[in-house]
N, C-alpha and C positions, 0 to 999 in steps of 0.2 A: 580892713580893706580886703576884698576878695581878690586873690592873685589872678593875673592874666594867664591864659593857657596858650602854649605854643607847641606845635608839633614840628619836629625836625628829623629829616632823614640823614643818615651818614654821620651819626654822633660819636662814633668810636675814635675818630682821629681827625686831624686836619681842620678845615674850616668848620665842619659840622660840630666838632668838639669845642672849638673856640666859640661858636655861636651859643652852644648849650651853656658853657661856662659864663659867658657875658650875660645871657638872659636870666640865668639863675641868680647872678649878682644883682640884677635889676628887679628881682622879686617875682619873676614868672614861675609858673608851674610848667616844667618841661616834660613833654612826652617825646621820646626818641626811639628810633629804630636804626639798626645797623647790622651788618653781617657778623661782626665780632662781638657786638654788645659794648655798652659804655661802662666805664669804671667810675664815673662821676657820682658824687654823693650829694645829698640835699633834697630839694623838692623836685625830684626827677623820677619818672617812671619810664623804664627803657625795656625794649624787647629785641631779641635777636631775630633778624629776618633777612634772608637772601633775596634781594630784589630781582635777581635773574630768574627766580622760581615764582612765576606769577601765581601759581596755585596756592602758595603760602601767604601771599600778601593780604588777601581778604581776612583770613583767619587771624593773622598777626594784628591787623588794624582793628578788628572786632575786639580782640583781647585787650588791646592797648587803649582804644578810644571809644569802646562800645557804650560807656556810661557818661561820656562827655556831652554837654549840651551846646557849649560855645568854644570855638577856637579863635582867639584874637589874632593869631598869626600862624601861618603854615609856611615852612621853609623847605622846599624840595631841593636838597643839596647834593644828593648822591650822583656820581657820574664817574666815567673813566676817560683817560686820554687815548689809549691805544698807542701803537708804535708809529713814530714819525716816519713816513715814507711817501713816495709819489703815489698818486691815485692809481696809476696803471699797475703798481705793485701791490695794491691793497685789495685783498680778496673780499668777496661778498660776505663770507663767513665772519671776517674781522669786522666789517662794517656793521653786520647784524648784531654782533656782541656789544659793540659800543652803543648802538641805537637801543638795544634792549634795556640797558641800564640807564642811559642818559635821557631817553625819550619815552619808551613804551612803559617802563615801570612807573613813570610820572603820570602818564595817561591813566594807567590802572588806578593809581591813588586818587587822581582827580575824579574819576568815575565813581569810586567808592565814596568819596566825600559828597558827591552829588546825590547819591541815593540814600545817604545817611540822614539823620535828623539834626545834624550838627550845623549850627549857624557859624559860618566861617567869615571873618571880617576882612582878612588880608592874606594873600598868597604871594610868596616870592619864589620864583624859579631861578636857580643859580646858573647863570649863563656865563659868557666870556666874550671878550673882545674878538676872539677868534671867529665868532659867529659872523662878523662883518669884514674882517681883515682879509681873509682868503689867502693867507700866506702859504708858500710852497711847503709841502710835507705834512700839513695839519689836516689833511682830508677828512678822516673819519670824525675827529673831534670837532672840526669846524662845521661839518654837515650836521652832527648831532646837536650842537648848540644853536645853529640856525633853525633847525627843525623845532627845537625846544622853544625858541622865541615865537615861532608861528603857532605852536601848541598853546602858548599862553594867550596869544591874540584870539585864537578861535574859541578857547574856553571862556574868555571874558564875556562872550555872548550868552554862555550857559550858566554863569554865576553872576546874575544881575545885581546881587546885593553884596558882592565880594569884589574888592579891588585887587587885581592881578598885575604884577610886573615881573618881567624877566630882567635880571640885573647882572652886570659884570662888576665884580668887586675890586678888580685890579690884580696885580701879581702877588700871589700868596705862597708862603713857605709850605711845602708839602712833599710827599714822596714823588709826585709828578714833577715838581720843580727840581728835585735831585736828579731825576732822569734827564730833564731838559738841559741842565747845566753840566752834568758829569758824563753822560753817556751819548746823547744825541749829537749828530755831526753838524756843527755850525757852519762849516764850509759848504756843505750840501744844502743846508736849510738856513739861509742867512738871517731870517727873523730871530733865530736863537741868540744872535750876537747882542741884540738889544736886551734880552732877558738876562743873559750872562753878565752883561755890563751892569745892569741894575743890581744884580746880586753882589757883584764886586763892590759896588758903591754903597751897599747897605740900604737899598731902596725897596727891597722886597718886604712886604708886610708879614708879620707873624699872624697865625690864625686869630689870636686875640685882638691884634691891631685891625685886621680885616673885619672882624666881628664888630668892633667899635665903630669902624667906618660905616658899616651897614646900619647900625642902630642910629648913628648920627643922621643918616640919609632918610630914615623911615618917615619922618614928618613931611619931607618934601615929595615923596613918591606919589602921594595922593593928588598932587598938582598935575600929574600926567594922566593921560587917558588910560583907563584900564585896558590891559593887553599890551602895553608899550614895552619896548626894550630900552633899558637905560644903563649906560655905562656910568657908574658912580663917579668916575673921574670928571665927567662933565659937570657934576654938581660940586664936588669937594676938592678936586685937583685939576682945574682947567688947564694949567700949563702942561701938566703931565699928559692930559688928554690931547692937547694940541700937538705935542711932540709925537704921540702915537699916531695921529692922523697924518702928520707929515711923513713919518716913516712908511705908512701905508701907501702914500702916493709917490714914493721915491723908488724907482725900479732897482731891483737887485743887480749888482754888477756880476 
């Protein structure tokens, strides 16, 4: 059997690494890129690429994917949080840095795929519930994920033979989560209390658990219109999703 091909960004750590591990275990041939490079072994081809340096992306993609004819799955996972702070305290330079990594690098990759001769079957853009919650302090991150969702919807018109979805995987263990739970001010930014309680209760997913959730949801995503944003908790953890929406509609004290 010919292995399926998947391209993943941000494979050196966190969810990107968890996805690479899970898909390798499923028999995929994994093509990855990340700033630090992946240490995974097996049927994986990986290249170091700083997605903030747009001039490097084309060369890296050509080197990594230039001989590929088909990609069964593309997962654009790389992104950054930025510092939690009020919008009026967030500079345009800070917002631009977040947008460059979380949105514009993905546009660059999508454009490269469009001009290539690669047949792409499915694209996942890694979004977040922050894209719709609008919680205090999450300005740059929320803006970038909201823009990413619209990017996916707009590119769905330009990839007529490819199914595109932006997905929120849920709360996942990461360096970002360490910052949110250990350093950020939950009194100033009340939405953090829910995340910190989830961590205390052991309800935060490991990268491999989150990857498994995504793979479980894959067959269901095609039921949604290409370009949709889907919080996977809607499909796989409806009670958790209902609690999230209730928290959204409860004013902070």
